[in-house]
C-alpha positions, 0 to 999 in steps of 0.5 A: 462513541466509547473507545472501540476495538478495530477489526481490519479485513485487508487485501494486504497480508501483514507480511505483504512485501510492499508497504501497506496502507492498512497495516500502517493504519492498524499499527498506529491504532494499536497504540490505543486500541485492541486491533484484529488484522484479518489477512486476505485468505489464501485460495486452495490454488495459492497453496499449490502456486506459492510454495516458495512463500515463507509465510505461507509455508509457516501457516501451511499445516493449519491451512491444510487443516482448515484452521483459523490461525492467530499470530502476534509479532514482537515488532507490533504492539501486544494488542495487535493480533493477525488472523489468518482465515482458512483457505477459500475457493479460487473463483475469480476466473468464472463468468458472472452467473449462478455458479459464481454467486453460489461459490462466492457465498461459500467463500463469504461464509468461510470469512464471516464464520472466521470473524464471528468465531474471533469476536466470540472467542476473544470477547471483542467489545464494540468494534469498528470494521474496516475493509481495506480494498478487498470487496471480494470478502466481507465488504461490509458485515451483516448487522447482526455481527454488531459492528458499531461503524463500518468503513470501506477503504478504496485505494485504487481504481479497481476497474483498471486491472482486468483481474480485479475488475471482473467481479470486483467493480460490482462488489465494491459498489455494493460495499460502498452503498452499504458502508457507513463511510467510504474512504478514498485515497485520491481526489479522482477516486472521490469523483468516481465513487461519490455517486455510489457511496452512502457517505464518502471522504478523501483520506490521503495516504501518509508515511511513517515519517519517523522511520524515513527521516532516519535517512536524514538523521542517522548514518548508514553503511553504503548498501552492498548493492552499491559496492564498487560503484561511484558517482551519483545514485538515482533511485526508485523504491516500489513495485515494478509492475506493468500497470503503473511503471513507465519502463521506457522512461526508466531506460531513457533515464539510465541511458541519459546518465551513464555515469550514475547508478540507477538503483531499483528497490522492489519486486519486479512484476512485469516482463517489460523490464527484461524485454527492454534490456533494462536489467542488462544496462551496466548502470542499473542495479536491481536490489529486489524487495527489502523490508520496510525497516531497511529502506532508510539505508537505501534512501540515504545513499540516493541523490535523487528519487523517481516516481516514473508512473505512466499517465493513464486512467489507473494512475490518475486515481493514485496518491502514491504512498511513496511521495511522503516517504521520499520527502520524509527522507529529504530526497529530491523527487522527480515525478511524472504529472500523472494525477491531480494529487501528485501535482499538489506537490509541485512546490517541493518536487519536480513534475514532468509532462514528457520523457524529455522534461523528466530526464532533464529534471533528473539532472537538476534534482541531482544538484538540489540537495542543500541541507536546508532544502532537504530539511524543508522536504522532511517538514512537508512530509510531517503534515502527512503522517499516519498519526495525523490521518488517525486523528482525522479518522477519529473525527470522521467516525465520532471518536473523542478524547482518546488518550495517546 
């Protein structure tokens, strides 16, 4: 295959507050290819509901006019362009049936017209199309649009969230059946989707190791969130949501180590944290969302880090993005044994089968921070960089001899 361009259609907008698999892949690809990164559309309902969203406010005039918006950013290579489609109709609440199908076709046409116009307006050459976990829109493109290869990228068990399962499960199976290749991020997702996919391959998550290794190699000021606090710091970085996070386990950990600070970095998307009183514990600090570039500073001042995931059907299909980020920073990791893939790190992290074992292992992890051990953890993460994953992608789709 000749050197292609890449067109992403992603559930995760480029300014998504969480670490994004599709954005990380697109950034690396943009070093060698022209990349078009199409954001998930806002619905007309979103324009009313998310008025505090700064990115949406910036785009709002164009959205209200139904315009396609093209954006470039100084911290991303110049040949990386973000594309924001016009708004679509909010239809997920509808039951399956003719009305949903008709309105879904309308939304599809909004997205497909955006892509078609982009391809023509910018003289896009042969391109690979990647839909990252957004089967609601353009799971695959019509053959007439000219993609030389089409990939559907599955990163979670879509059936385990009632909202996404409502229509997403069927749309995802259709995308997998039609795509040239389905990438899945965990061993369990492979088992679940192998019967539906034309061709399927496990494609584990990775990390920007260079960024997170800064926690080992540079010196950062202590975060202001830790001002006046002494003793060890037990940390977590990620989305504090109801589907994945074991909030009672976080509370037990905080109560078991009253002399330590439990620092939670990330958005809170569950009422359970407050209902359990975790936010009122004197040794718990909620730092909120932080930019990706700020995370090494927080990691450097954590003495151990947690993956306090529930053990359920959803998490059984997760290879967590954060495991390689934590290890790249040299951190001592304590995790629940929620999936086969996390158990694959048993040689370099603590894995707990119960709450009691988890809280006990936190104490061990706080003491296991010798320099040599931290360096070995970071080296382990270097096996799982996005650069390594992109080389694997090239092999899967038959791209050869691409100069760095």
